[in-house]
C-alpha positions as CSV (number, residue, x, y, z in Angstrom):
1,M,0.0,0.0,0.0
2,L,2.9,2.4,0.8
3,L,4.2,1.8,-2.8
4,W,0.9,2.9,-4.3
5,T,0.8,5.9,-2.0
6,L,4.3,7.0,-3.1
7,L,3.4,6.5,-6.7
8,W,0.3,8.7,-6.4
9,L,2.3,11.3,-4.5
10,L,4.9,11.4,-7.3
11,L,2.2,11.7,-9.9
12,S,0.8,14.7,-8.0
13,L,4.0,16.5,-8.9
14,G,2.3,17.0,-12.3
15,K,0.4,19.8,-10.6
16,L,3.6,21.8,-10.7
17,I,3.2,22.0,-14.5
18,E,-0.1,23.8,-14.0
19,V,1.6,26.1,-11.5
20,A,4.4,26.9,-14.0
21,L,1.9,27.5,-16.9
22,L,-0.2,29.9,-14.7
23,W,3.0,31.7,-13.6
24,R,4.2,32.1,-17.2
25,G,0.7,33.2,-18.2
26,G,0.9,36.1,-15.8
27,A,-1.6,34.7,-13.2
28,I,0.9,35.0,-10.4
29,L,-1.7,35.1,-7.6
30,L,-3.5,32.1,-9.0
31,A,-0.2,30.2,-9.3
32,Q,0.7,31.0,-5.7
33,I,-2.7,29.9,-4.4
34,T,-2.6,26.7,-6.5
35,F,1.0,25.9,-5.4
36,S,0.2,26.6,-1.7
37,C,-2.8,24.4,-1.7
38,W,-1.0,21.6,-3.5
39,L,2.0,21.9,-1.1
40,F,-0.2,21.7,1.9
41,F,-2.0,18.5,0.7
42,F,1.3,17.0,-0.5
43,I,2.9,17.5,2.9
44,S,-0.3,16.3,4.7
45,S,-0.4,13.1,2.5
46,T,3.2,12.4,3.2
47,V,2.8,12.9,6.9
48,L,-0.3,10.6,6.9
49,A,1.5,7.9,4.9
50,V,4.4,7.9,7.3
51,H,2.0,7.9,10.2
52,D,0.2,4.9,8.8
53,V,3.5,3.0,8.3
54,F,4.2,3.3,12.0
55,F,0.7,3.3,13.5
56,G,-1.6,2.0,10.8
57,D,-4.0,-0.9,10.7
58,N,-1.4,-3.4,9.5
59,N,1.0,-2.7,12.4
60,L,0.3,-5.7,14.6
61,A,2.5,-4.5,17.5
62,L,0.3,-1.4,17.9
63,K,-3.0,-2.9,16.9
64,S,-5.8,-2.0,19.2
65,E,-9.3,-3.1,19.3
66,I,-12.7,-1.9,20.6
67,D,-15.9,-3.6,21.7
68,I,-19.2,-2.4,20.5
69,V,-22.6,-3.0,22.1
70,G,-25.5,-2.6,19.8
71,V,-29.0,-2.3,21.1
72,S,-32.4,-0.9,20.1
73,L,-33.0,1.7,22.8
74,P,-36.4,1.5,24.6
75,S,-38.9,4.3,24.5
76,S,-42.0,5.0,26.6
77,S,-44.1,2.9,24.1
78,T,-41.7,0.2,23.0
79,P,-39.4,-2.1,25.0
80,G,-35.7,-2.3,24.1
81,G,-34.8,-4.7,21.3
82,A,-32.3,-7.5,21.1
83,R,-28.8,-6.8,22.2
84,T,-25.7,-7.5,20.2
85,V,-22.1,-7.4,21.4
86,I,-19.3,-7.3,18.8
87,L,-15.9,-7.9,20.3
88,G,-12.5,-7.1,18.9
89,I,-13.2,-4.6,16.2
90,P,-9.9,-3.0,15.1
91,K,-9.6,0.8,15.5
92,R,-9.3,2.6,12.3
93,T,-6.2,4.7,11.7
94,R,-8.5,7.6,10.7
95,R,-9.5,7.9,14.4
96,F,-6.0,9.1,15.3
97,L,-5.5,12.7,16.3
98,V,-3.2,13.4,13.4
99,W,-6.0,12.5,11.0
100,R,-8.4,14.8,12.7
101,I,-5.9,17.6,12.7
102,V,-5.3,17.2,9.0
103,W,-9.0,17.0,8.2
104,S,-9.6,20.2,10.2
105,A,-6.7,22.0,8.6
106,S,-7.8,20.7,5.1
107,T,-11.2,22.2,5.6
108,I,-9.8,25.6,6.3
109,V,-7.2,25.4,3.4
110,S,-9.9,24.3,1.0
111,I,-12.3,27.1,1.8
112,V,-9.5,29.7,1.7
113,S,-8.2,28.3,-1.6
114,I,-11.6,28.2,-3.3
115,I,-12.3,31.8,-2.3
116,G,-8.8,32.9,-3.3
117,T,-9.1,31.1,-6.7
118,Y,-12.4,32.8,-7.5
119,I,-10.8,36.2,-6.7
120,A,-7.7,35.4,-8.7
121,L,-9.7,34.1,-11.7
122,S,-11.8,37.3,-11.6
123,Q,-8.6,39.3,-12.0
124,A,-7.2,37.1,-14.7
125,R,-6.3,39.0,-17.8
126,S,-7.0,36.3,-20.4
127,V,-9.4,33.6,-21.2
128,E,-6.5,31.2,-21.7
129,I,-5.7,31.3,-18.0
130,F,-9.3,30.5,-17.2
131,L,-9.3,27.6,-19.7
132,A,-6.0,26.2,-18.4
133,R,-7.3,26.2,-14.9
134,T,-10.6,24.6,-15.9
135,I,-8.9,21.9,-18.0
136,S,-6.4,21.1,-15.3
137,Q,-9.2,20.7,-12.7
138,L,-11.1,18.3,-15.0
139,V,-7.9,16.3,-15.4
140,W,-7.4,16.2,-11.6
141,L,-11.0,15.1,-11.1
142,A,-10.5,12.3,-13.6
143,L,-7.3,11.1,-11.9
144,K,-8.9,11.2,-8.4
145,S,-11.9,9.2,-9.7
146,T,-9.6,6.7,-11.3
147,L,-7.7,6.3,-8.0
148,F,-10.9,5.9,-6.0
149,H,-12.0,3.1,-8.3
150,M,-8.6,1.4,-8.3
151,V,-8.3,1.3,-4.5
152,D,-9.5,-2.0,-3.0
153,D,-10.4,-0.8,0.4
154,R,-11.9,2.7,0.2
155,E,-11.5,3.2,4.0
156,R,-7.7,3.2,3.5
157,P,-6.1,6.5,2.7
């Protein structure tokens, strides 16, 4: 799994082509926003990949489990239902604090970058910059969709 993660991280370096084209096209602000957003997610992905190597689901030495009790709760008109106890469910790596921090920061970065992108696009001097940005976003969407369908376990990063 780590090999696939490294491969996709290396493929994401293709985003730098878009940054260079935007920079050469005179859309300096848009290039800076695009690069900053890409850099944040590249570093975050690298940190999460390294974290999963040491603390991930496949690390048997650190594997922890939880027990779940499932029950239909009673109300004033109905009695409680059958109780189910499930023992030994492995904790998911996405419950670690580092994942929650990255998700929170990603939310902020995404909101700021979307607003900044719209502001930068409104100041763009040419239609070519708008088209380059739109085409690159469609390519990234296709690549992300391809990755999503290639991954066996969609719960894994």
